[in-house]
C-alpha positions in Angstrom: 32.9 -17.4 19.5 33.4 -15.6 16.2 32.8 -12.2 17.7 35.2 -12.8 20.5 37.9 -14.1 18.1 37.4 -11.2 15.8 37.8 -8.8 18.7 40.9 -10.6 19.8 42.4 -10.1 16.3 42.9 -6.4 17.0 44.3 -6.8 20.5 47.9 -7.0 21.7 47.7 -10.7 22.4 50.7 -12.5 20.9 49.8 -14.6 17.9 51.9 -17.1 15.9 50.1 -18.9 13.0 50.8 -22.6 12.4 52.3 -21.5 9.0 51.5 -24.7 7.2 53.0 -25.0 3.7 51.6 -28.3 2.5 51.6 -28.7 -1.4 48.3 -27.4 -2.7 47.5 -30.6 -4.6 48.1 -32.7 -1.5 45.8 -30.3 0.5 43.1 -30.6 -2.3 43.4 -34.4 -2.2 43.0 -34.4 1.6 39.8 -32.4 1.3 38.1 -34.4 -1.5 39.3 -37.8 -0.2 38.3 -37.0 3.5 41.8 -37.8 4.5 43.2 -35.3 7.0 43.7 -37.4 10.2 43.3 -40.9 8.8 46.2 -42.6 7.1 44.0 -43.9 4.2 41.7 -41.9 1.9 37.9 -42.5 2.3 37.2 -42.8 -1.4 33.6 -44.2 -0.9 32.7 -40.8 0.5 34.4 -39.1 -2.4 32.3 -41.2 -4.8 29.1 -40.3 -3.0 30.0 -36.6 -3.1 30.4 -36.9 -6.9 27.0 -38.6 -7.2 25.5 -35.9 -5.0 27.0 -33.2 -7.2 25.6 -34.9 -10.3 22.1 -34.7 -8.8 22.8 -31.4 -7.2 19.6 -29.8 -8.4 17.5 -32.2 -6.4 18.9 -30.7 -3.2 16.2 -28.0 -3.5 16.4 -25.5 -0.7 19.7 -27.1 0.6 21.6 -26.0 -2.5 23.3 -23.3 -0.5 25.3 -26.1 1.1 27.5 -26.2 -2.0 28.4 -22.5 -1.4 29.5 -23.3 2.2 31.6 -26.2 0.9 33.3 -24.0 -1.6 33.9 -21.2 0.8 35.5 -23.3 3.6 37.2 -25.6 1.0 39.0 -22.6 -0.4 39.8 -21.4 3.2 41.2 -24.9 3.9 43.5 -24.8 0.8 44.8 -21.3 1.8 45.5 -22.3 5.4 47.0 -25.7 4.5 49.3 -24.4 1.8 49.9 -20.7 2.6 49.3 -20.6 6.4 52.3 -18.4 7.0 51.2 -15.6 4.7 50.0 -12.6 6.8 46.6 -12.1 5.2 45.8 -15.8 5.3 46.7 -15.9 9.0 44.5 -12.8 9.6 41.4 -14.2 7.9 41.8 -17.6 9.5 42.6 -16.3 13.0 39.0 -16.8 14.3 39.8 -20.5 13.9 43.3 -20.2 15.2 44.8 -20.8 11.7 44.2 -24.4 12.7 43.9 -27.0 9.9 41.8 -29.6 11.8 39.2 -27.0 12.7 39.0 -25.5 9.2 38.9 -28.8 7.3 36.1 -29.8 9.6 34.1 -26.8 8.5 34.7 -27.8 4.9 33.9 -31.4 5.4 30.6 -30.8 7.1 28.8 -29.5 4.0 30.6 -32.2 1.9 29.1 -34.8 4.2 25.6 -33.5 3.5 26.3 -33.7 -0.3 27.6 -37.2 0.2 24.4 -38.1 2.1 22.4 -36.7 -0.8 24.4 -38.9 -3.1 23.6 -41.9 -1.0 19.9 -41.1 -1.1 20.1 -40.9 -4.9 21.8 -44.3 -5.0 19.1 -45.7 -2.8 16.3 -44.3 -4.9 17.9 -45.8 -8.0 18.3 -49.2 -6.5 14.8 -49.2 -4.9 13.2 -48.7 -8.3 15.1 -51.6 -9.8 14.3 -54.1 -7.1 10.9 -55.8 -6.5 9.0 -54.4 -3.5 9.7 -56.1 -0.2 7.6 -56.1 2.9 8.4 -53.0 5.0 9.6 -55.0 8.1 12.0 -57.1 6.0 13.4 -54.0 4.3 13.9 -52.1 7.5 15.6 -55.1 9.1 17.9 -55.5 6.1 18.9 -51.8 6.1 19.6 -52.0 9.9 21.8 -55.1 9.5 23.7 -53.6 6.5 24.2 -50.3 8.3 25.5 -52.0 11.4 27.8 -54.3 9.5 29.2 -51.5 7.4 29.8 -49.3 10.5 31.6 -52.1 12.3 33.6 -53.2 9.3 34.6 -49.8 7.9 33.9 -47.1 10.5 34.8 -48.3 14.0 38.3 -49.7 13.4 39.5 -46.7 11.5 38.1 -44.3 14.0 39.6 -46.2 16.9 43.0 -46.2 15.2 42.9 -42.5 14.3 41.8 -41.4 17.8 44.5 -43.5 19.4 47.1 -42.1 17.1 46.1 -38.5 17.6 45.9 -38.8 21.4 49.2 -40.7 21.5 47.5 -43.7 23.0 48.0 -46.3 20.3 50.0 -49.6 20.2 53.0 -47.8 18.7 53.2 -45.1 21.3 55.9 -45.1 24.0 56.4 -43.1 27.1 58.4 -40.6 25.0 55.3 -39.8 22.9 52.7 -39.7 25.7 51.8 -36.1 26.8 52.1 -37.4 30.4 53.9 -40.6 31.2 53.1 -43.1 34.0 56.3 -42.1 35.8 55.4 -38.4 35.6 51.9 -39.1 37.0 53.5 -41.1 39.9 55.8 -38.1 40.7 52.9 -35.7 40.6 51.0 -37.8 43.1 54.0 -37.9 45.4 54.2 -34.1 45.1 50.4 -33.8 45.8 51.1 -35.4 49.2 53.8 -32.8 50.0 52.5 -29.5 48.5 50.6 -27.1 50.6 47.1 -25.8 49.5 48.4 -22.3 48.7 51.6 -23.4 47.1 52.6 -23.3 43.4 55.1 -25.8 42.0 57.8 -24.5 39.7 57.7 -26.5 36.4 58.5 -26.5 32.7 55.4 -25.8 30.6 56.6 -28.1 27.8 57.2 -31.4 29.7 53.5 -32.4 30.4 53.5 -30.9 33.9 50.8 -28.4 33.0 48.4 -31.3 33.5 49.3 -31.5 37.2 46.4 -29.4 38.4 43.9 -31.5 36.4 45.4 -34.8 37.7 46.2 -33.9 41.3 44.8 -30.5 42.2 48.3 -29.1 42.7 48.8 -25.7 41.1 51.9 -25.0 38.9 53.7 -21.8 38.0 53.3 -22.6 34.2 49.7 -23.7 34.0 49.2 -24.0 30.2 51.2 -24.9 27.1 50.5 -21.4 25.6 53.4 -19.1 26.6 52.1 -16.0 24.7 51.0 -13.9 27.7 52.2 -15.6 30.9 52.1 -13.7 34.2 55.1 -11.6 34.9 56.5 -13.8 37.6 56.0 -17.0 35.6 57.7 -15.5 32.5 60.7 -14.4 34.6 61.1 -17.7 36.4 60.9 -19.9 33.4 64.0 -18.1 32.1 65.9 -17.4 35.4 64.7 -19.7 38.2 68.1 -21.5 38.3 69.7 -18.1 39.3 67.9 -18.3 42.6 71.1 -17.7 44.7 72.3 -14.7 42.7 69.1 -13.0 41.4 67.0 -11.2 44.1 64.1 -10.8 41.6 63.9 -14.6 41.3 63.8 -15.0 45.1 61.1 -12.3 45.3 59.0 -14.1 42.7 59.4 -17.4 44.5 58.1 -15.7 47.7 55.1 -14.1 46.0 54.1 -17.4 44.4 54.9 -19.4 47.6 57.1 -21.9 45.6 58.5 -24.7 47.8 58.9 -27.6 45.3 60.1 -28.0 41.7 58.8 -30.7 39.2 61.0 -31.6 36.2 59.6 -34.1 33.7 61.5 -36.1 31.1 61.7 -33.4 28.5 59.7 -31.4 26.0 56.7 -33.0 24.4 57.3 -30.9 21.3 60.4 -31.9 19.3 61.2 -28.3 18.1 60.6 -26.7 21.5 63.5 -26.6 24.0 62.8 -27.1 27.7 62.5 -23.9 29.8 66.1 -22.9 30.8 65.0 -21.9 34.3 64.6 -25.5 35.4 67.6 -27.0 33.6 70.7 -28.1 35.5 69.0 -28.2 38.9 70.7 -31.5 39.7 73.8 -29.4 40.4 72.1 -26.5 42.2 72.7 -25.9 45.9 69.3 -24.3 46.6 67.2 -27.4 45.9 67.3 -30.9 47.3 66.1 -34.0 45.3 63.4 -35.8 47.3 61.9 -38.1 44.7 63.0 -39.5 41.4 61.9 -42.1 38.9 62.8 -42.8 35.2 60.6 -40.0 34.0 60.5 -37.2 36.6 62.2 -35.6 39.5 60.8 -33.6 42.4 62.9 -31.1 44.3 62.4 -29.2 47.5 63.7 -25.7 48.0 66.4 -25.5 50.6 65.7 -22.6 53.1 
């Protein structure tokens, strides 16, 4: 992975960093409080890290873990607070300048240090308590671990995962990557499309999931628009000029486009829909054959 990413850094592939500019103290708090995705800090883990650092010498041959935590912790601070700086983007490019990936690399060694802190607490408590029969102690540990996981781990992880995947109680069809209406329209289209056909679409409205959901291939097949095929790049800008632009008609023939799918808008607030598929409701070269509240399916008129 790293060798491939480093080789990519010197190629002509278009690259735009996330350019995060989070305040550095906020980024540092996110790191030490284990709070990047979750809405609340996990201060119990922070306390265990502190205890682990106090007893750092007892890590023995694992003391190198601290160096890994510092290295990736500093990288996290740079990417989170100075992500748009050229040299920061360059050194973080093997991880796509992506905050979730980089903070994960920093948190992994911190978790080991937190585990070391928990072991130190256990040793201290064990010495203060009277010896207990091994089966009773094991059962008590298992019960406490299960109760702690259910009380503190599972609910938070469920809520965080639902929020990040736009599948929580507060999500609406506007926030879903693909809405139920769009899926219905895709299935209607799957019954009409020919095996060698590509469907004209907008890469930003969720329709790039069409092949995964129905097996129908689309012109824009991925959210990433950095290096699209020549025909796809031209059509996303000029498809609506079908009647007047011979290059559009030639690209349509090459890709065997017979249908158009238009979803309910861009999934990215700052990304405008592709202009090539806008205004088709007034075009004379397509005919509307299916419509619901979230999507429209058009057929090209011969």
